[in-house]
N, C-alpha and C positions, 0 to 999 in steps of 0.2 A: 504494500500500500504506500502511496506516495505521501510525502510530508504534507502536501496541500490538503489531504483528507483528514488530518488530525489537528488542524489549526483550531485553537480555542477562540471563541468569540471575543474574549477580553483582549486578545492580542491585536485585534484589528479595529476596536472601537475606541473612540477618543473620550476625553473626560467631559465633553459638552453634550452628552446625550446619545453617543453611539454613532453619530453620522460621520464616520471616518472615510467613507468612500471617496469624497472629493478632496480630502486633505492628504491622502496617502501618496498620490501621484507626485506632487512636488517633493515630498521626502525621498521617493525613489530616485528622482532626477538629481537631487542634491547629493545623496549618499553615493550613488553609482557603485554598487558592489562590483568587485573585480570580476567574479564569475558571470554576473549579468552582462557586463560590457563585453567580455570575451565571447559569451554565447550570442549576443546580438551581432557582433562582427562575423562570427562563423556562419550564422544563419543568413546574413546579408550576402556573404560570399557565395553560399550555396544558391540563394535566390537569383543573384546576378548570373551565375553560371548556367542556371536552368532556364531563365526567362529572357535574359538580355543577350548572352553570348550567341544563342542560336540565330538571333537576328543578324549577326555579323558572319558567323560560320554557316554558310548557306547550304552545305552539303545535306542531301536528303537522308533521313534516318531509316527510310523504308525501301530505297532503291536497291534492287538485287543486282549483283555483279558476279556471276559464277566463275569468271576468269580470275577473280582476285579473292579467293576464299582464304580465310585464316592468315592474312598477311600480318606480319609483325609491325609494331608502330614505326612510322616513318614520317617524312615531311608531308606527304600527301594524305596520310591517314595517321593522325597523332596518336590514336589508341588502336591502330590496326583495324582489321575487319573481322566479321564473324563468319560462321560456317557457310553462309550464302553470299558473302561478299559485301554486306552492308557496313557502312562506316560506323565503327564502334564509338568514336568520340561524339558524333552527332546523336547516336542512340542514348548514350549516357546523359547527355545534356537534356534532350527532349524527354527522356524517361522520367526525369525529376519533376516535370510539369504536372503530370498526372499524379505522381506519388504525393507531392506537396499539396496540390489543390484538393484532392480527395481526402487526404489525412486531416487537413485543417478544417475543411467543410464538415466532415463527420464529427469533429470535436465540437463544433458549434451546435450541431443537431443534438449531440449527447448532453451538452450543458443545458440546452433549452428543455429537453425532456426531463432531465434530472431536476431542474429548477421547478418545473410544474408539478412533478410528482412529490418532491420534497416539501414544497409549500402546502400542497393539499394535505399531506400527512401531518405537518407541523402545526398548521392552523385549524385543522379539522377537529372533530370531536374525538373522544378517546376510542370510540368504536371505529371510526374512519381510520384513525391512526393505526389501530391494531390490525385491521384488515389489510391496509396498504403495506404495512411493514412485514406482515407474514408473506404477502405476495413478493415483496422485495427479497426477503430471505430465501424464498424458493428459487428466485432467479439467480441470486448470488451463489446458491448451492451447486448449480450446474456450471461446469467450467466454461468460460467464455469462448474458448477455442472450439469446443464441441458445438455450441449454438451457432457460432459463426460459420463453421464448415457445413453444418446442416442447412442453414438458410442459403448459403452461397451455392450449394449443390442443387437447390430447388429453383432458384431464381434465374431469369434470363439476364445475364450480367451486362451492365454498362456503367458508366461513371456515376450516374444518378442513383442507380440501384446500390452500388458499392457504398456511396455516401450514406444512404439510408441503413444498409446492413451494419456498417461499422458504428453508426450512431445508435442504432437499436441495441447493440451488444455492449456498448461502453457507458451507458448512462446510469446504471444502478448505483455505483459507488458515489457518484455525484449526488444522486437523490438522497442517499443516507447522510451525506455531509450537510446538505441543505436542510433536511428534516431536523437533524440534531441542533444546528445553529438557529433554526427557526424556533424550536422549543425553548432554547436559552433566551432568545430575544423577546419572545412574546410575554415573558414574565417581567420585563424591565419596566421602569416607571413611565417612560414616555409612551410605551405601547398601551399600558394600562390606562393612562390619562386619555389617550386618543379614543379608546373603547368607551370610557365613561362619557365622553363628549359625543358619542353616537357614531363614531367612524366605523365603517364596515370593514370586513376582512380584506376585500380586494384593495381598498385604499390603504389599509395598514401594511399589506404586503408590498405595495408599490412604494409608499412614502417612507416606510421605516425598515421593514425586514430586508427588502431588496437592496437598499442603500447600505445597510449594515453588512450584508454578506457578499457584496460585490467584489471586494478584494479576494475573498476565498474562491469565488467563481472564476476570477481571472487566473488564479494559481491552478485550479483544476483544469481549466481550458488549455493552459500551456502544457501540463503534463499529459493530458489526453491526446494532444496533437502528436507528441512523440510516440505514444502507445499506438495510435492509429496509423501513423506512417510505417511503423514496424509491422503492425498487423496486416496492412495492405501488401507490404513486401512479402510477407509469409503466404498470403493468399495467392498472389501473383506467381510466386515460386511453385505453388502447387497447381497452377493453371486455373485457379478460381478467382483471380483478381482482374486486373486490366488485361483485356483480350488482344492478341495479335491482330493486325500488324502494329498497333499502337505500342510503343515501348514503355516499359516501366522498370524501375530498379529491380523489382522482384523477378519479372520474367527474363530480364537480362542475366540475373544470377542463375536462373534455371538453364538458360542457353549455355552459360559458361560451364556449369557442372556437367552438361551433356558432352562437352568437349574437353573435359579435364585431362584426359589421357593424351590429348594433342599438345599439351604444354602451352595452351593459349591463355596464359596468365592475365592478359589484357582484357579478357572477357569476364573475369571473376573479380579481380581486385578493385577496379574503378567503381562499378556499381555498389560493391560492398562498402567501399570507403565513403561514398556519398551517403549511404544509409547511416553509417556510423557517425559521420560528421553531423548529419541532421539531428539524429536522436540525442547526441551529446550536447549540441548547441541548444536545442529546445529545453533539455533538462537543466542545463546551466542557467538559462533564463529563468526557469521556474524556481530553482534554488536561490537565485539572486533576488527574485521578488519576495520569497519567503524570508530571506535574511533582512531585507529592507523593512518588511512588515514587523519582524521581531524587534528591530531596533527603533522603530518609530513610536 
């Protein structure tokens, strides 16, 4: 479980009534934790490589050239070619576009679902809370990988479906965090006062609870992004992720493993390195945000 899931509410609320969401950002910018800065730089480099460099390096990642199969890296092909002659450098760069876009979009879906479920459980009656939490416990009892593989095997795969699948399998832990923090916040004086003045639960959730737990949602969103990029690479490696001819880091790794006995190292290490750098960068950003929140 990531650190973002165990953050206590008191760590992110200020002394003026718990509305720390707007005050934290300047603190993060002023403190600039080292890990956060390094993670941002690494992620920016990965993003530039995957979204900007292909605009300059115009070689097609899907054009087949049977006469130039498994060429070693050279000036004309910086990372060589694959088993059917496609330029590996172009494929690694373009493959990151699907991996990053789907991974981060799925994390947004997961946070939205977890937020809605957690608020419903935390602000509902004891019966509603008990029923929803038993349902959540049942979902958490089943390994996420099993659910993900089952759903991926049933669905007609495209980028939108992959975003939904990853979002549907990664929201439960966020829901538990939101529910716990909502229960802690609903007993605070400013929430009690709002209810005494006739404020409804939707208004309280928007005006008080959401603003209080916003930093925690940001942390969970960051960590989920790393998890979903890794999960998408795993699915693509198994043939259940991004579908050919569209390249992704996962299916590039699969192609590399298929040619492992050809000593085509350029088909394995570059996509693996990009996955590693992305996951490390995003986790460093998340750890930096946690550090800033603990110091604020």
